[in-house]
N, C-alpha and C positions, 0 to 999 in steps of 0.2 A: 233547446236554448244552448248557445255556446257556453262552454265552461271557461269564460274569460274573466269572470268576476271572482276574485279570491280574497278572503279575509284571513289574515294570519293573527293568531292569538299569541302574544309574547314577543318581546323585542330583545331577547338574548341573542347569542351568536347564531343559534339554529334558526330562529325566526328571521333574523336579518339576512342570513344566507339564503333561506327559502324565498324571501321577498326578492332578493337580487336575481336569483335564477328564474323564478316564475315571471317577473317583469321582463327580463331579457327574452323570455320565451313568448312574449307578446300578450301576456295576460294583464288585466287591470287589477292591481294589488293594493290592498289597504292593510297595513300592519297596526295593531292596537297593543300598546304597552301600558301596563297599569302604573308604572313608576314615572317619575318626571324625567328620567334619563334612560337612554337605551343601554343595553349591555347585559342585563340580568346579573348573573353571578360575576361576570367580568366587568365590574364597575370601577369607579374612580372615587377616591376621597383625597382631599387636599387640606393641609393645615400648616400654617406658619412656614411656608416654603417647601414643605415635604409633599411629594406626590406618591400616592399609594394605589397600586392595583389591589382590588379587594377580593380577587378570586384567582383564576388561572395564572400560572407564572412559568410553565414549561412549554417551550416550542419544540415539539418533536414531530416526526412524520412529515418532514418538509415537502415531500412529493404530493401529499394531500392538499396542502395549502397552494402549492404551485398549480396543481390541476384545477382547483377551484377558481383561482384567479384567471387562468387561461380560458376557462369556460366563459368568463365575462369579458374576454378580449384583452386582458392585460396580464400581468405576471406578479408574483410575490416580490421580485426584485424591483419592479416599478412602483409598487405600493408601499413597501416596507423597507426600512434600513436595518437589515439583519446583521447581527454580530455573532460569530461563533465563540462560545465560551471556552476558555482554557485556563484553569481546569473547568470541566463541565460541572463538577460538583465535588464536595469534600465530605468525607465520612468521619464523624467523631464517635468513638465507641465508649460504652460505659466502663469497659475494662481499662481504659486509659491508653497511653502510648501515643505516638505521633499519629495524627490523622492521615487517612488515605485519600489521595487526590486521584479522581478519575479524569483522564485527560481527553483532549479532542482527537488524539491520534490513537488508533486501535493498537498499534505496535507498543506504544507506551503503556497501555492498559494491560497488555499481555506481560510486559516486564513487571508491572506492579503486582500482578497475581503471582508471578514467579518469585518475586522478592518476599512475598508473604508465605508462600507454600511451595516447596520444590515440586516441579511438575505442573505448577499452576498455569503456566503459559500454554502448554499443550492442552491442558484441560479446558481452558477458556477458548482456545482455537476450536475444539470440537463442539463446545457449547454454542459458540457464536455461529458456526457453520450450520448447525441445526436451527438456530434462531433465525438466520437469514432465509433459509429454505422455507421455514414455517411462515415467516412474515410475507414472503413473496406469494405463497399459496393463499394466505388470508386476503391479501390485497387483490389478487387476480381472480379469486373464486368465491369469496364470501362477503367482504366488507361492502361491496357495491351491489349486492343482491338484495332485492326486496323479499325474496322467498315467497312471492305470490304463487309460484309454481315450484315443484320439486326439482326443476331443471338443474340449478347450480349443484345440488347434492348428487346428481346422477352424472355429472361431468366425468369423463374418463380420467382426467388428471386427479380428481378427487377419489374416484373408486380405486385407482391404482395405489393410493396411499391410505386406504381405509383402515388397514390394521394399525399403521403408525398413528393415524389421527385418533383412533379409538384409545390407544394407550395414552396419548397426550391429553385427551379429555378426561380420562378416568384417574390418572395419577396426579396428585397435588403438586404444585410448583415447588414447595419446599423439599419434598422427597426427591423430586427430579434433580434439583440443584445439588442436593447432597450427594448425588451419584457422581458429581464431577469434582467438587472441592470439599475439604473438611473444615477449614478455618471458619469460625463463626462469622467473622466480618465479611469474608468473601461470599459465603452463602447468603448473607443478608444483602450484599450488593446485587446478587442475582435474583433475590426474592422480593426486593422492595417495590418493583413496579406493580405488584399486586395491590399495594396500598392506593396507588393512583387509579386503579381500576375498581376501587370501592370495596375491596375485600382484603383477605390476608393470604400470605403464601401457603398456609395450610388449607385454605378453602378454595383457592384459585386453581383451575385446571392448568397443568403444565404446558398446555397450548400457548399460554401467555408468556412463556419464556422468550417468545418472539420479540417482546419489548426490549430485551437486552441488546438486540441488534441495533436499536435506535440510539441508545445512549453510549454504549461501549464501542461501537464501530462507526456509527453515522454522525455522532456528535450532538451537542445541545446548542440551540441558538436562542437569541433574544432580540425582539424588535425594539429598537430605540424609540423612546416615547412610551414604552410599556404596552400592555395588552389592550388598554383602552384605545391605543392608536390603531390596533387591528380592528377593533369594533368601529372606530370612526371611519376607517377606509371602507369596510364592507357596507356600512350605512350609506356612505357617499355613493358607492357604486349602485346600491339599490335605488337610491333617490334619482341618480342619473338615468337609470333604466326606466323610471316612471313610477316607482312604488311610492305610495303615500304613507309616511311613517308618523304615526300619531302617538304622542306620549300623554300620560295622565288619563288614560282610557282604560277603565277596569271592566273587563268582560264579565257579565253576570250569568249569561245563559247562551247556549247554542240553540238556535231556532231550527225547527224541522217541520216537515209536512209528511203525510202518508206517502209511502213509496210502493215498491213492488212487493207483493205478498205481505209478510209481517215486518218488512223493513221500512225505515223512514228515510227521508232525504234531507240533507242539510240545506237550509235556505238563508243562513246568515247568523248574526249574533246580536245579542242585546248587551249594551254597555253603558257605563256612567262616565261622562266626559269630565275634563278637568274642572269645569264649572259646577259639577254636580248634577247635570241634566241627564236624564235617561234617554238613550238613543238606540236606534237600530241600524245595523250595517247589513244590507242584503248581499248575498253571495250565492254563487253556484257551487263553490268549493270552500270549505272551511279547513284550515290547517291549524291545529293547536300545537304550538311549540312550547306550551306551558307544561308544568309537571303533569304526568299522565294520571296520577291518582286524583289530583285536583280537577283535571278536565273531566274525568269519568264520574266522579262522585259529587262534584259541585256544579258542573255546567250542563249535565245531561240528566233527564229523569231516569228513575230506576229501570224502567222497561227498555231503555235504549243504551244501556251500559254494556259494552263488551267486557269490561273488567269491573264487575260489581264489587262492593266492599268485601265480601267473603273471600274473593280471590287474593286479596292483599294479605290475608293472614298467612299465606304460604310464601310470600315474597320477602326478599331481603333488601331493605332500603340502603344498604351500605352504611358507612360511618357518618356520624356527624362530625363537627369540628368546632373547636374554640380557636378563634383567630385573634391575633394582636398586631396592630400596626403601630410601630414604635419609631419615633424620631429620636436619634441618639447624638449627643454632643461628642465631638471628637472622632478620630478614625478608629476603625475596627479591623486591623490587618489580620487578625486571627481568623476571620471569616472570609469566604469567597462568595460568589454570586448565589450559588445553591449549596446548602449545607444540610446534611442528614445526621441526626443524633439518634443512635440505636442502642437500646438496652440489650444486655446480654441475653436475657430470657424474654425476647419480644413476643413469643407465642403466649406467654402468660398475660402480657398486655393486651394482645388481640382477643384473648378469651374474655377479658374483662370488658372490652368494648362491645363485642358481638354477643357474648353470653351464649348459653345453651338452651335457654327457654324460648318458646314461641313468643313473639312480640319483640325480640331482638334487643331493644334498648332497655326494657323494663327490668329493674332490679340490678342493673350493672353499675359499675363505678368507673371513675376516670383513672387510668393508670398513673402511678406515681412511683418512680420516675416514668416518663412516657417516651416512646420513640416518636420524635417530632422532627419537623422540617422548619428551616429558617432560610428565607431569601433576603439577600442584600443587593437589591438592584442598583444601588448607588456605586457598587463596584464596577459597573459597566456603563451606567447611564448617569452622568453628572447632574442632569436635570431632576433626578429623583429626590435630591436632598440639597439643602443650602451648602455653601462652601464651609468646610470644616465640620461637617456632620454626616451621619449615615442614616440610611433608611432600612429598617428591618420589618419583614413580614413573617410572623410566626404562626405555624399551623400545628395544633395539637389534635390528633384524631381522638374522638370520644364516641360514645354511643349516639345513635340517631334518636334523640330523646329531648323533646321540647322542655321537659321539666328542668333541664340543666340551666335554662334561662337565656336571657339576652345580655348583650354587652352594652358598653357605653363609652363616653369620653372621660378621660382623666379619672378612671376608677369608679365611674358611676354605674357600671353594669351590675347585674345580679351577683350575689355573693360567690356562688360556685364558679361562675365564669371568671371573675376577677381572681379568685384563689388559684384557679388553674393557670392563668397567665402569670401570676406571681411565681408559681412553682416553675414554670417553663423558663422565665427570665433567670431565676436562680440556677437552674440546671444548665442553661447555655453559658452563663457566666462561669460556672465551676468547670464544666467539661472543656470549654474553649480557652480557659485562662484569661477571663475578663472579669476579675473580682468586683470591679466597681460599675458593672453594666447597669444595674438597677438605679444607681445614683446619677447616671448620665442621661437618663431618659427625659426628654423635654416635651415630647408629644406622645400621647397614648390613646388609642381607641381599641376596644375589644368588640368581638362579635360572638354570639352563641347560637346553638341550634334553633332557638325560638326566633332569632332574627331571620334565619333561612326560611322558616315556615311563614313568617309574616311578609318578608320582602319578595320572595320568589315562589311562595306557595309550595315549598318543598315538603314532600310527604315525610312525616315524623321529624322534620328538621334536618333531613339528610343533606350533606354538603355537596355530594357529587351526582347522585342518581342511583338507579338500581345497580346493585353489586354485580360484578361479572363472575358469578358462580356458574357451575355447569348448567343449572336449570334456568339461568338468565343470560345465556350466551347464544350468539348466532340465531338460528331459526327457532330456538327455544325462548328467546327474548320476546317481549310484546311486539307484535308487528306494527306497521305504520299505517294501517287502514282499519277503520271501525268495521266490525262484523254486523252491526245493527243499523248503522246510518250511512247510506251512500253519500259520497262527496265529503266525508269527514276523514281527514288524514292527520297523522301525528309526526312530529319531528322533535329532536332534542335527545337528552341523555336518558330519558325513560324508555326509549324505544330503540329499534335497530339503527345503527350497529352498536351504539353504546356510549360510554362516558368519555369526556375529554373534548377539547376543541376540534381536533381532526375528525373525530367521530360525528360531532355535531354538524360539521360541514358536509360530511358524507350523507348524514340523515336528510339534509336539505336536498341533495341531489336525488336521494331515493324517493322523495315526494314527487319530484318532476318525473322520474322514471315510472312511478306508479300512475301518474296522470297520463303519461304517454303510452301506458300498456307495455313498457319495456321490462321483460322479466329475465333479461340476461344478467350475468354477473360482472359485466364489463363497465368501467366508467364511461360516461357519455363522451362522444367525440368533441374535440376542442377546435375552434371556439364553438359555443353553443349557437346552433341555428334554430330560429323560431320555428316550431312545428305548427301545423294547422290545428286550431283549437277544436276540441271535441267535447262531448258531454262528460260530466263527472262520472267517475268509475266506482264500482263496488270493489270489495276485497276480492282480489284474484281475477277481476274482469279486465279483459284487454280492450283497448280503444281500437275500433275498426281502422 
């Protein structure tokens, strides 16, 4: 039977991107999303003229977006109205003083480092040269590899750099950055990307210093209309390619039949539709772009789980988050589009978030003060807020712990969530010099870890996905094919290559590469040419 019937579980960016690519490849695709709207974490909330992105807000790695759109016969420039942010972001330090602005121009950022610390420009030059080389190696040799075979690891370009790569994997990012600059704020600028990789600078391999190439040299962009516009465009491309996108469809089980030996074969899914009716969608291939823990422990029987419950005791869910979407009366010139608020002893805060005990979130507390993030999209996108008002999105990293609770509108969330947001508003007001910030809020919605668990089935209420620690990076991260069920593949932030919008786009491409039996480390040629459909594959099996 031809592998042309595909069911995709989950309509976040990974699921939508997978639907677009597989439909373009000539397969009959049905996507089932449990919520009433597509987007997953990248959602939309509107109130009183304010428009809020509910999740991702950083547009980095533009070449990944460009490549994805070119696979579909278009381009990022055709699909999105991208603006380069300048400043890219602003750093407020607990120690006070003037905030530091990271600019769109790499030369200006070298001058910034020099103004803070003599020799800082030369140090940043060396750091970014290493970051650029490591970034190129990652894109060319690792990120687009399924690791179905060891080929990418045996590539001569990788073997020649084996010693350096080993050092970058074993040395933590904070220690590596400290070898270049001494000022706390500069070290934090170099270390903060670890937070967006679901970990801390003390736990992330220094391999991830490659991220600094993106914001300090390559610049930060923003799609006008917000990140829900990105979701809308990918969904439209998937639909145009022939994919059927179904919302309000909650998948309850992955159906299988006996396969070869002790393995099973995926035959479709069971789901409950928007009217509450139980239905079956038959398929030759099932791709779960849902949370991997949910997929394995809720949608499969124990005997068919590649990742049974006991394996999750050794895994790191990354941080949870308390979010606040705030509509504010009047202008806020003290803030730019992206704003980082860093405590002086931020490792103490990370220790409170991640803890040292197995179980990660249990027994931990929420840092106070916290190192937090504030986005003001109305600085760039007038449609994000009414005239004379500003739109703020606040993210406070906390433990991945559903007991912290859920949020709500106008202070109706659980006590600890609302208390955390109150503290964050006070902190932003004090550090940025906006003493009346709390009094000017006219719209307020909060989100807690239990919302992530309920809305997107996030394991332990995690905000991002599995942390990019050494044991959860590259080929050590969960792979994208079931080892127990042929024809069951995975996409999204729980699997390779990892967390973030660009990684989710790549994960969609890795599904197609797995189906085609392509075990190279190279991105697929542009534009995508439909391949002859073949039978569903096993983990590591090549399509003839």
